[in-house]
N, C-alpha and C positions, 0 to 999 in steps of 0.2 A: 217310476217306482211303487209299488201297491202297499199299503199298509195293513199289516198282516192282524196283529194288535196291538191295543195302546190304552195304555193308564188313562184316566180321565184329564184331559187337559183345562188347568186352572191357571194357566199364565204364569206358574212359576216355572222351576227348572226340576220338578217334582214330574213333569211329564214324561213318558218314556213309552218307545213303541219298536214293536220287531217290524223291518222294512223288505219284503222283497227285494236283492238283488238279481237274481236271475233264479230260474226255477231252481228251488233247493237249496238256495241260499240265502240268508237272511242277516241282516245286520240290524243290533239293538242299539237304538241313537237315544241319549238321555241329553235333552237339551237344558243347557243351553251351552253344554261343553267346560263349562269352569270347571275352579279345583274340584276334586273329587266326582264329578258325573262324567265318565268316558263311553265310549261306544264298544261294542263286544259282537261276536260274531257265531253265527251260527252254520254250519257246512254239514248238512244230511246225506246220506248214502245209503247201502243195502246194509251195512253193520252198524248204523248207527250215526248218532251226531260226533261230531268234531265240532266242541266249543273253542271259540277266540276269546280268553280273557273272562274273567267274572267281574265286579264290581266292589265297591269298596266297602258297605255297608250289610250285615246280615239283610235289612228288610231291601236294601236294592238288588241284591243278588239272590234273594228267593222271588221279587218280581220278575227278574230275568229268568231264570228256570220254570218260574210258574209259565210264564209265555212261551219258553221251549217248548215245555211239552204239551201244551194247547196244540202248535203251531206243528210240533212232527207225530201226533198222535202217541205220546209218551214214550219216546224212541228212547234206548239208553244211551245215555252220555259215555263213549268209549275212551274217549282222549279227549283234553284239554290243553289249551296250548297259551302259555304266557307270555305277553309280547315284550314285558319286559318287568322291572322286579316293583314297581312303585305300587300302593296299597290300592288305588283305583282299579288296577287291573287283576290283583291277584290277593287281596285278603279274603275275598269268598269264595276261595279253592277250598277250604276245609268246610264249605256247605256241599260240595260234590258227593256224588255215592263213594264210599272204600271203593269200589271197581273202578272206577276211572282215572287213569292214568293220565299224570301231568306232567307235560313236558316245559324244558325252556330253556335258556342259554346257561351255561354254567356261570357265568358271571352275577345272569338274573338270579340263579338258586342261592348263590353266595350272599347278595345284597338282600335279598329277603329273609336271610337265614340271620343275619344282624341288624335290621331294621328297628330301631326300636318305639316307631310312630305306632306300633299295633298294641304295642304294649301299655301305653299312654300317651295321649296326644298332646305336646307343648300346647298352651293356649297365644298359637300362632295365626288360628282360622278362629272365627267368630259366627255362629257359633261352634265351638270345638264339638268337632263328629261324633258321633255314640256309632262305635265301632258294631253295636250288637252283639250277638253270639257267635263270633267271628275267631279264630285262632288259625295260628301261623302253622299252612301247610306249604310243603318244598316239592317242588317237581322232582318225581321219584327217577326221572329219563332226561340228561343233558344232551345238550349237542354245542360243539365248539363252533362250526361253520353250516352245516347244513344238512337237514333230515328230512325223511319226506315218511308221510304216512296216509292211509288208505281207509276210504269208508267206502266199501265195496270197490267199484272202481273210478270212482272220486278222488283224484290225486289231490292232496294238499301240501305242497313244496315249503319247510320252513328254512329262512336264510336268515344270515347274519352280515352285517355288509364288510364285515372283518376290519374294523375299528368304532374308536366309541366315536356315540352321535346324540341320541337324547342320553342316553344313559351307556355304561358297558356294554350291556348284555343284551340289546337291541334284536329283534326278532320281527319278520314281517311273515304273514302267511300269503302264498302264490298257489291260485288255481288256474294252473296254465290253459286249460282246456275251456273255461270260462270266464279267461281274461279277468279275473278280480283279484285284487289286492288288498289284502288288508296290512294297515302300513303300522299298526300301534300309534307311538307318539311321537314317531318320526313326522306326521305330519297332523297338525292343530291345524283345521280348514276353520279361517275365518278370528281367531283368537289367537293371541301372543303364544306364541313358541317357549318352550320351558327345554334350558340344556345345560341346567348349573351340574347335574352329577353325570355328564359327560362333555361333550368338547363342543364348541361353535362352529369350528374348523370341519370335524367329521362332520356335523348337523348340514353344514353346507356341502360335504360330499356326496351324501348319500341323497341328494334332490335328484342329481344324475343318475344315482345309481338306482333311485326307484324308477324313474322316467324311463331306463333302459327297459323296464320288464311289458313297457306300452301297455299296460291296462285299460282295457275299456271300463271298468270302474275299480275307485277306490273306497274304503272303508278306513276313515282316519281315526287315530284315536279321541279324540276330540271334534264336534263340531260335525256339520251337516256331511251327506255323502257326495261324493266329488263323481262325476261322468268322465267319459274320455276329451271332451270339449272343454271344460272347466278345467282340467288337470293342468295345461300347461302354466295358466296363469295364476293358480292356487301355488302351485310350486316357485314361480318367478316372485311372487310377494314373497315368501319364505325367504328367498335368496335376498332381495333387498332388505329383508329384516336384516338376517342375518351379517350382512354387511355392515349393515346400521350399529349393530352391535359390535362387530370388529372396528370400525371407524372409530367408533367414540372411545374406544375402549383404549385406545392408541393414543388419542387425542389426551386421556383422562392422563394415560401414564406418562405421558411427555410434559404434562403442565402440574404432575405431581399431586394429582387430584385421588381421591379414593374411589371407589363404584360408586356408593352413593351420591357423592356430588357431582362425578361425571354424570349419573345419569339425571338429577336433578339440572343437570344446565343442557340435556339433548335433548332436540327438536323431535316429538318421535312424528312428525308431518303424518302422513297417510295411515299410519298405524297408531294414532294416538283414540282411534275409535275402537279399537279389539279390545276384548274383555282382559283381564287379568295383566293389564300393563306395569303392575308392581316387578313382574318378572323380568323385565330389563336390569332393575340389581342385582337379580340372580344369576342372569347369564352374565353380566360382567362380570362379576366375581368369578365367575368360570372364567372369562375369556383375560381378567387379570392374571390368575393363577397358571393359566396354560402358559402365556406370553413370558411370563418368568421361568420356568421351567418345568410344570406342572408341580404337582403334590396334591393332598389331602385338604380341602374345600373347608374352611370353618362354616360347619352351617347353622349355627347362634348366629353367628355374627352375618351372615347373610341372610338371614330368616329376619334379624333386628333390625337390619338395612331396610328390606323389603317393609316391612311393618312402616318405617320411617316412613316413606318414600309413599307408601297408601294412605298414612296419615291415622292408621291404628289395624287393628285384627284384622286379618284376607278373610274378605265374603266368601261364606259356603253354604250350600245346602245338601245334607246329606241326613 
């Protein structure tokens, strides 16, 4: 894959680059993909750009949009798709032109509408993210199951898996002619997945759903790009991790442990080297809740336990 444009590399997560996946389809990759450092996508065609996600902060989103302008000859961003509600993929919406049509799942729109973190981030992360000059901007078009958008003759199919997975409103962007799948956070490549606002069982189901597309290229929500050769193992690693979460939750509930206590007793094994291992606690909170019949997650308690597991505020670089 060819790097189109790149920020100066200084061995920190501030490095970011546009990669050509196939001609006219680009991926914005922000190493190292940890908290608030997402990937995004650029699909070009005769009618302009379809953007897949924005970024968490004003600074990062402006870097993305500057790179897009440079790579596309300042082609207009006609449509922007949010793959889900989380701020690292959606807070930069407000920096898009007023003429840009933003699309997301109906549950994603509602989640962003009530998201309190954009208004004032609690001291969960250190440093506390500075969003800059962004504001809440919601999708003006929503989908429930699927929607197709075009730029020229290039087709972009937006699909919801039909159940909760990473969140309740996940959308992938599938380019059937180019065999490129923008997975959003249904794929965290090489770092710990996060499903506390969705479903562990649903995230597990989504792996076969994505594999059925038979993509040649996958742009994950976080982490390095994935080609067809690497995809089976990437999805298999996700499956092993989700089964570890479910098994840990089952044992913990049987033994009367809290999610934090269950996490502290868990041997992460092959996943110990994945970044953001404290997400295990958040995922266990979700697994415990779903096993008890579902309901609203206590976010403050869950993040408090994640901080305790980590030994202090969670690391971020935004």
